[in-house]
N, C-alpha and C positions, 0 to 999 in steps of 0.2 A: 466409648471408643469413637463414636461418630464425632463427639465434641472435640476430641483430641485432633482428629484429622482436619476439622474445620479451623481450629486454632492455628495449625501449621500453615494453612493457606492464607491466613490474614496477614496484612502488613505488620511490621514490627511495632509501630506506634499503637495500632489497635490491640495487638496482643498485650502490650504494656498496660493499656487502659483496662482491658479485661482482667489483667493481673491485679491492678489497683482495686477493682471492684471485688475480685475474689478475695484479696487480702482483707478488705473492709469487712466482708461477711465473716471471715475467720476471726478477725480481731473482735468483732461485735459479739460473736457467739462465745468466744473464750471469756470475754469480760463479763458477759451475762452469767456464765457458769461459775466463774471464780470469785467475782466481786459480790459481797453480801449487800443486800438492800438495807438502807438505814432510814426508815421512815421518820425517825426523830430529828433528822438534820433539817435545819431551817434553810430558807432560800439563800440567806446571806452566807451561811456556813458552806453551802454547796458551791457558791461562787468562789469563796476563798479556797476551797479544796481544788477546784478546777484551775484557778490561777496558779496555785502552787505546782500543779502538774505541768503547766506551761513553762514555768521557770525551770523545773527539773529537766525538761527536754530542750531547753535553750531557745524557746520561742518567745519568751517575755523577759524583761529586765527585772531582776530581783528587787532592786531599790524601789521601783514604782509599785510592784506588787506589795511590798512591805508597807508602803504609804497607804495603799488602798485597804490593806488589812487593818492598819491602825485607824483609818477613818471609819470603817464599818464597826469595829469593836468599840471605838469611843462613842460613836453616835448611838449605839445600842444602850450604852451606859449613861448617855446624856452629858458626857464630858468631852465631846469631840472638839478639836480645833482645826481650823483650815489654815494652811501655810501658803502664803502668797509671796513669790519672789519679786523683788524689784532690783533689776540688774542695770548696771552702768559703771562708770569709772570716775574716780576723783571726786572733786567737790561738786560736780554736776549731779552725781548720784545723791549726795546729801541734800542739795537744794530741792530735787524732785521729791525725795522722801519727806522732807520737812513740810513742803507744800501739800503733799497728799495726806499726811497724818494730822496736820494742824487744822483746827476749826475754831477761829476766834469767836464766832457767834455762840458756840456751845460752852465755852469755858468762862469761869468767873474771874473777877479781878485778882483774887488770891492766887490764881494759877498762873498769872503772867510771869512771876519769877521762876517758877518751875519750868514753864515753857521755854524761857530764855536759856535755862540751864541745859535741858535735853537737846534743844536745837543746836546749841553751841557744841555740845559733846558729840552730837551726831555728825555734824559737818566736819569737825576735827578728825573723827574716826575715819570718815570716808576719804579724806585727803591723805591719810597715812596707813590705810588698812592693808594694801597689797592684795594678796590672794585670800585673805581671811574673810569670813562672813560675819554678819551682825544680825542676831535674832531679836526682834522687837516684839514685846508682849504688852498687854494692858496691865496697868498697875500704877502705883505712886511713882513720881519721878525719882530716878535713881541714877547713880553713876554706872558707866559701862564696866562690866566685870567679865573676866575671861577664865573659865575653868581650866584646870591644869591639863596641858597637852591636847586642848580642844581647838579645832580650827574655827570655832564659832564663838563670838562674844555675845553677851546678853545685855539687854537694856529694857527697862520697863518705863512706860510713859502713860499719862492719863489721856490717851487719844480716844475721842468718841467714835472713831471709825472702827476700832478694834473690839470694843466691849460687847455690842449687841450680838454679833455673830461669832464671837470668840476667834477672832482672826489673829494670826501672828505673821509678821512681815520679816522676810529674810533678805537682807541687803548683801549683794555679792557682785563680783565682776561678771562681765558678759562672757559666757563660755563659747568655745568654737562650735559646739554641737547643739544638742537639744536644750533649749532654755528652761525646760521643766525638770531636767535631771542634772542637777548641779554636782560638781566635784570640787571640794574645798580642801585646803591643806594649811596647817599651822606653819607659816613661813618663818617664824622665829624659833621653831623647835627643830634642832638638827635631827635628820633621819625620820621625820614625821611622815606618816603615810597619808595617802589621799583617802578621803571619806566621802561617801555619797550622801547628798542632801536633796532628795527630790521634793518638789513642791506641787500643789494642786494646780496652780496657774502662775504665770509670770508676766511681769511688765518689763519690757526691754527699752530702756531710755537710751537712744542713740546719741543725743546731744543737740546742739543748736546749729542752725544754718548749714553751710556747705560741709563743715567737718562732721556734723551729725548725720547728714545724708550719706557721706562716704562710709561712716561706720555702719549705717543701716544697710547699705548695699553690700558691704563686705560680709556682714552677718547673714544676710539672706543668701549669699553665694555659698557660704560654708555650711548652711543648715539645709538639710534635705526637706523635701516637701512633705514627708511623712509627719514632721513635727509641726507643720503649719496649721494648727488647730485654732480657729478664731476664738473659740470659747475658752481656750487655755493659754494662749499667747497673745499679748497686745504689745505692739511696738509703738513707741512714742517718738515723735520728732518735733522739736521746738522751732517754730519759724516766727520770730518776733514781728516781722513786717506783714504777717498775714493774720487776719482775724480767723481763728479756728472754725467757729461755727460747727457745722457737721462734716467738715472735711475729713473723710476717712476712706481709704482705699484698701479693701481687704482687712488685714489685721494691723494696719498702720493708722495711727491717730495723730492728727496735727494738733499741737497744743502751743500755748504761749506762756512760757515760764516767767519771763520778766513781768507780765501783767499780773499774774497771780501773786507774785512776791510783792509787787507794789500795792496790791489790794490788801494783803495781810498787814503790810507796814502801815497803811493809812488807818486801818481799823484799830490797830494797836495804839496808834497815836490818839485817836478820838473815836468814841462810839457813835458820834454823829455821822461818821462816814459809812454807816452800815449799808445804806442804799447803794452807794457807789461800790462798796465791796461786793454786794450781790451781783451788780451788773458786770463788774470786771471778772468776778469768779465764773460767771456763765460764759463770758467772752473767752476766757483762757482755755476752756475745754476740760478743766480738771474735774468739773462736776460729772461729766460723762465717764471719766476715768474711775472716779469713786463708785459710780453705779456699776461699772464693769467689774470692779473688785468685789462688790457685795453680791453680784448676780450669782445665784446658785449656792450662796454660803449661808442662807438662812437655816435656822435649826430645823431638824426633820420633824415631821408629824406622822401620824398613823397612816395617812393617805399615801405618802411617799414610801412606805415600807420601812420607816425608821432610818433612812440614809439620806444625807444631804445630796442635792442635785449635783454639786461639784464633785462629790465622790463617785457618783454614777458616771459623770463625764470622764473622770479619770479611768474608771474601769473600761468604759467604751473605747477610749484611746489605746489602752493596753490590748484590748481585743483586736482593734484595727491593726495595730502594729504586729501582733502575733499572726494575724491572717496574712499580712504581707510577707512575713518571714516564711510562713508555711508555703505560700505560693512560690516563693523563690526556691525553697527546698524541693518542692514537687517538680519545678522546671529543671532544676539541676539533675535530679534522678532521671527524669524523662530524657534529658539531653544526653546524659551518660549512657543510658540504656540504648538510645538510638544510634550512638557512635560505635557500638560494638557489633561487629559482623557475626551474625548467627547467634545473637543473644536470645534467651528465652525460647529455645526450640522445644515445643511441648512444655515440659516442666523441668527441663535440664538447663544447666548453664554451661556454655561452651566458650573456650578461649582460643584465639587464633595462634598465638605464639607457643612454640614448643622448644625442646632442647636443640633440635636440628637447626631450626631457623635462627635461634639466638646464637648458636655456635658459628653459623655462617656470617651473621651480622658482626660478631666479635672479630672474626678473622678479617673481614672487610674493613672494619674500623682500625684494626692494628696496622694494616697495610697503608691505609690512607694517612694515619697519624704519622708514621715514619716518613712518608713522602712529604707531608706538610712540614714536618720538623726541618727538613733540609731546605725546602723551597721558601717557606715563610721567613725563616731566619736569614736566608740569603737576601731576600728582599729587604728585610728589616735592617741588616747591616750594610745595605747599599742605599739606605734612605738618606734624606737630607739631614735628619736629626743626628744620625751617627756620623755622617760626613763632616758635620761641624766640629767634631772632636779630633780632627786630623792634628798631627804633631805641630805643624806650622801655624795652626790656629789656637793652640792650647794656651798661649800666653794671655789671650783675651776671652777664651771660652772655658777656662778651668773651673769656674763656678757653675757651669752648665753641665758638667759631666753627670751628676746624679739625675738631673731632670731629663736629659736626653736619653740616658741609658734606661731610665724607668719607662720612658715613652716607647722605646724600641721593644723592651721585654714585655710590657703590658699589651702592646698592640700585636706583636708578631710571634709570640711564643704560643703556638698551638691554639689559636682562637677558635677555629672550626672544630677541632678534635674535642675541645672541652665541652662545647654544646652538644656534639654528637654523642659523647660518652654519657653525659647526664641523661640524654634521651634513651640511650641503650640501658642504662641502669634502671630507668623507670620501666622499661619493658621487662627487665628481669624481675623487678618487684611486682609488676602486674601479673606476670606468669607464675609467681610463687617461687622464684629462683629454681626453675625446673631442672630436673635431671632425667625425667622420663615422661611418659604420656600423661596428659592432664586428666585427672579423674573428675568426672562430672558430678555436680552437686544436685541431688534430687530434692526438689522443694516439696514440703508436705502438701498432700492433695486433699486433706480433710481436716476438720477441727480436731479430731481425735489424734491424728498424727502430729499436729502442731503441739498439742498439749503434752504428748509423750516426749517429743523432742525437748520441750522446755523442762520437763521433769528430769530428763537425762542430763540436761545442761546444769541444772541446779545441784544434782547429786554428784556430779563429777568434779573433783577438786581441781583437775587440770583445766577444765573449761572455765570454772569460776575464777581461777587465778588469771587466765588469759583474758577474760572479758573485761578486766579492769583496764587493759591497755587498748581497748577497741576504739577509744576516742582519739588516739594519737594518729595523726594523718601519715606521718613518716616515721617508721620504726628506726631504732638506733642502728646505724651501719648500713642503711639501705642505699646510700649514695656515697661513693668514694670521694676522697679529698686530695688524692695524690697530685693530680694535675694542678690544683689550686695552691696546695702547700708548697710545691716546688717553685712555682712562680713567686710566691711570697718570700721564700727562702732566698731566691736570687735577688729580689728587690731589697730585702732587709740586710743581707750579709754581703753578697758579692759586689753589689753596686757601691756600697760604702768602701769596700777594699779598693775598688777601681778609683774612686774619688781620692782616697788617701795616696795611692800610687801617683796619680796625676799631680797632686800638690807636691809630693816629695820629689818627683823628677823635675818639675818646673823649677822648684827652689834650688835643686842641685845644679841644674844647667845655668841658672842665672848667677848663682854664687861662683861657679867656675869662671864664667865670662867676666864677672866683676873683679875676681881675683887677678886674672891675667891682665885686665885693663889697668888695674892699680899697679901691677908690676911694670907694665908698659910706661905708665906715667913716671915711675921711679927711674926707669932707664933714660927717659927723656930728660929728667932733671939731672941725671949724671952725665950730661953732654953727649949722650948717644944720639945719632942722627934720627930725625923724625921718621924716616922711612923704616929704619931698623926697629925702633921702639913700637911704631904702629903695627908693624908686621906681627909682633908678639900678641897684641890685642886682637888682631884679625884672626890669628891662628887659634886663640882661645875661643873666640866666637864660633868659628867653624867647628872646632872639636866639640864644644858644648852642644851645638845644634845637631851635630851628627850623633852624639851620645843620646840626646833627647829623642831623635828620630828612631834610633834603634831600640832603645828601651821602651818607649811608649808604644811603638809598633808591636813589640813582643807582649806588652801588657794587654793591648787590645786583642791580639790573637789569642792569648790565654783566656781572656774573658769570653770570647766567642766560643771557644772549645768547651769551656766550663758550662755555658748556658746550654749548648747542644747536649752535653752529657747529662745535665739535669733533666732536660726534656726527654731523653731516652730512658732515663731511670723512671720518670713519671709514667711513661707509656708502658714500660714493662710491669711496674707495680699495679697499674690500673688493669692491665690485661690479666695479671695473676689473680687480682681480686675477683674479676668477672668469671674466670675459669673455676675458681674455688666455689663460687656460688652455684655454678652449673653442676659441679661435682657433688655438692651437698644435696642436690635434688630439690624437690618441692618441700617448702616449709609451710606448714599449716599455720596461717596467721589469722584465720577467721574473717578474711575479707568478704567472702560471699555471705557468710552469716551476718556480718555487720551491715551489708547492703540490705539484707532482708529485714533486719531490725530497724534500719533507717526508714525503710518504706512503711513498716508498721507504725513507727513513731509519728510519721507524717500523717497517716490516716487517723490515728488516735488523736493527734493534735487538732486536726480539722473537726473531729467529732466533739472535742471539748470546747472549741470555739463556738460551734453551733449551740452547744448546751448553754454556755454563758450568755449568748445572745438571746436565747429564748427566756432565760431566767430574768434578764434585764427588762425584757419587753412585757413580762407577765406582771399583773397587778400585785401590790404589796400584800404581805401576809396579814 
């Protein structure tokens, strides 16, 4: 009893922190009581199980976790491969890949023909690939093949870089986001879907000179700092006028692509140029790039726990990203709880809005909406855009009827009422579409009560069917569309009718004037005096203009009345929608239960992250 009184005297933020701690104790106790211990699980299997739980809760990306699972499972069997992405565009990507994968000092003379074949095929593919990827593995030189409906083509080459560590290189375009989580599509297959192709580490080749620098800056701007892992992402920029040396800023490495291409060309011409090749190879900076590629990719041994360092780095990056997502979720829940007046009073949940306050707000909105309908449309139909459609301007503004009318309707048809009603609909949804007093939700005060509530939830078919929809942020029908659909109806139907009327009236007026002008000319040719014949033409012009003025004015007036009527109908339908929600009363949507589950999910997610961190830091089995 004393504890309850002390909690009520604490500020809301400290009560929420106490609630977080209380929920952590509950979750830990329940997990210890319900989860069986599995002493036979290895450390690696425990890590994989924890990563799977993070994916289930939305704290980790499934594609990266699957890559980590593949790496751990393959390393345990001794057949693991490390996938390195080389990203770029066009022929420049092929040049970098050829320079990175080729080693003239390691190949024999019999391999020169095969080398020319795969380099030529590689550069041709890079120039024509589009959004497709190319997976390069070690093996005899082969032609590029593409499996059916696959966004990735295959190529095997006898590269000495790939064989020792079982590397595979994935060539792909530079993505707008994380360069280690690629998304590829078969661009020549109609209706093909996007497929995730994550990699352990990536090289992003921006290009040469100023153009490459611009690409590098654009990619850094669109890529968040969460992905800027120096051990997993290396950005290359080729500056031919600069000797690379050790020029490296963060994860950006300066290289010289023309130098390394010239060195390979010289060595292919004569083996006597081997010393010059080694000197230019070191100057180009590609030796350091190869070292970065091989770093952490060596085959695992017993001291490392049977897992390559690059796989451990991948798991660490997944954990870091999960921790960042969990922190954001905690902050969101904390902020949402802090914005509620009177939230967490003791162990009850209170809501400010009720049927009376929402009814008063709805009446106030209806009154303001009808007033705005008159005032805003009056201002809109007095604006410059509508004034340009006067009858005497119609001859040169007939093509602007649609654009000007759309501007008036979009700008002046209930702009404030639309925003206010969406806010009011959100209050209705937050209050549970109330028709009576809000019933407070009592949170479980002990692990036993929480366990009983979970058992009741799983045994109840109604709750189990409702829980499937808990992840939907906006239930169907929560927000009305009458105000917006009426505006779209006016724009799509009524404005087109007004444009048709303008064209028809203008053509009728002009045709009448031209007809009488032609008759006036015939009278003049019949020796009728000029004064008399021209009077007929003037009379036709006056009558046609008067007819255009009258009919176009009537069309404008009819359009204005129709727009006002559509606005009134939208207000009435929206008001009827809200009153019906209030009449239906409180709809149990599980919102409070969902917030409780979200809090528990965050606490369990943080515990899982801490568990994975400890497993990674512990010595190998």
